[in-house]
N, C-alpha and C positions, 0 to 999 in steps of 0.2 A: 539249797533253797530254804528260806525262812518259812516255816510251816504255819505261821499265824497270818490270817487275812487282815489287811488294814480296813479301817472304816473309810468308805469313800463318800464324801459329802457333796450333794448337789444343791439346787435351789430349794426344792421341796422334799427331796428324798435323801436318805442315807442308805448306803449298802453296807451290810455287816454280816458276820458269820451267823448262820442259824444256830439256835440253841433249843434244848428240849422245852423251854418256856414258850417257844413259838409254836409248838406242836398243835395245840388246840385250834388256833386260828388257821394255820395252814391246812389242817385236816378239814375244817369247815369249808374253806375256799375250794379245795380240790375235790370235795364231795359234790360240787356243782359240775354235772357232766359237760356243760358248755365250756368250762375252764379247761378241761382235759380233752376236749373233742379232737383237737389236732396235735396233741402231744403224744410222745412215744409210750406213755404209761397210762393205765386205767385209773379211775378214781380209787382212792384207798378205801378198804372195807372197814378198817378200825383205826383208832388213833395210834395204836401200836404200829401199824404200817407206816404212818407218818413219822413216828419216833425212830423207826428203823431207817427210814430215808435220811433223817438228820444225822444219825450215827454213821451211815455210809458216806455222807458228805465229808465228815471229818476224816474217815479212813482214806478216802480218795485224795483229799487235800494233802495228807501226809505222804502219799505216793506221787504227788505232783501230777495227777491224772486229770483232776477236775477241781475247779474253784467255784463253789456255790455261795451266793450271797442272798440274804433276805433283803428285799426292798422294804423299807419302812418309812413312815412319815418322819420328817426331820424333827418336828416338834414333839410328836407323840411317841416315836420309836415303836409304833405298832405295825406289824407286818401287813403288806398289801400285795405281796407276790414274791417271786423268785427269779433271779437272773443268774446265769452260770456260763463259765467257759468249760467246755467238755472236750474230751479227746485231745488234750493239750500234748503237743509233740514238739519238744525243744530242738530235736534234730532238724525238722523242716520248718520250725518256728511258725506253726499253725495251730489253730484251735477252732472249735465250733461254738457259737453263741446261741443261747436259748433263753427265753423269757416267758413267764406267764404272769398275768395281773388279775386280781380279783375283779369281778364284774362291775362293781360300783365305780371303779376307776377307769373303765374303758372310755376311750375318746378324750382323755384329759392330758395326754402327753406323757403319762407315767412310763410307758414302755420306752418311748424315745429318750427320756431323761436317764433311765436305768442303763440303756444300751450305750449312751454317750459316756457315762461314768465308767462302765465296764470296758469300753474300747480304749479310753484313755489309759486305764490300768494295763490292758493287754499290750498296747503298743509302747507306752512309756516306761512302765515298771517291769513287765515281763520280757520285753524285747521281742515280742512276736512280730511277724512280717505280714501275716494273712489271717483274717478271721472270716469264717464261713457261717452261713445259716442255711438250714434245710427247712423250708416252710411249705406246708401243704398248699397246693394250688388253690384250693377253696378258701384258704385263710387270708382273705383280702386285707383284714385289719393289720395283721402282723407284717404282711408283705409291704403295705404302704408305710408302716412305721420304719421299717429297715431301709426302704428306698429314700425316705425323707432325710435320713442321715448320711446318704451317699453311697450305700451299697449298690453294687451292680448285679443284675441278673445274668447268670452265666449259662443257664440251661435248665432242662427239666430232667429230674431223676425219676424214671418211670417205675411206678408201683414199688417205691422204696420205703413206704410207711404202711405197716399192717395194723389196723385197728379193728378189733372185734371181728376178725375173720375177713375183713375187706381190705384190699390194697388201694393205696392212694398215691398219686404222683406228687412229688415235691419239687419246688423251684429251688435251685441252688443259687445262693447269693454269696458274694464275697466283697470284702473291702480290704485294701492294702494299707500298710502303715503310711506310705508316702501320700496316698489319696486322702487319708484321714488328716494328716498334718496339713496338707494343702487346703483343706476345707476349714482349717482353724481349730480342729479337734473338738473335744467336748465343750470347751469354753464357748465356742460359737453357737452351739446348739442350746446350751444352758441359758445363754443370754437371751434367747428368743422365747423362753418359757416364763410365764408369770410366777412371781413368788407366791407361795401358798403354804400355810402352816401345816397342811397334811395331817 
């Protein structure tokens, strides 16, 4: 496997590899507890924690375990969040998708655009067959974003997320390569989004 990540271009966003230069902005965004409220990690305590995360992204990419992309404005190249394929298993051709977006971009279709680009990459470039998401039951915004691009709810994973000593149920979603292709793939979703210099 080629260990370099491509740059994925959308209408308003581009997805690219995270670099240490992104550390400060990513640290600021993830220091907002509302951003990490439903994620499997707690807010970083220092910028060094964020830089460690970026280094780990590179290490996992070299092992073909995880592909993490910074979401950035297409015109500005400034980070606005992270989207990733985790737990990549080429034997079963499956992976999990996860995304977080800075608060100022909530409700603007950024999550949807990033997922469309990443699903195209997962199915067309990596040859995956199934991409799953585990989304906290209470996280209505993320659930709606994934449903809008065609993911199906398959069940509830009881108490599968532990945050600050509390267990939360997660909804299991999945989308298959054939379903994605049948909906027109990322092109159909990107066409419905307004152009924006980001």
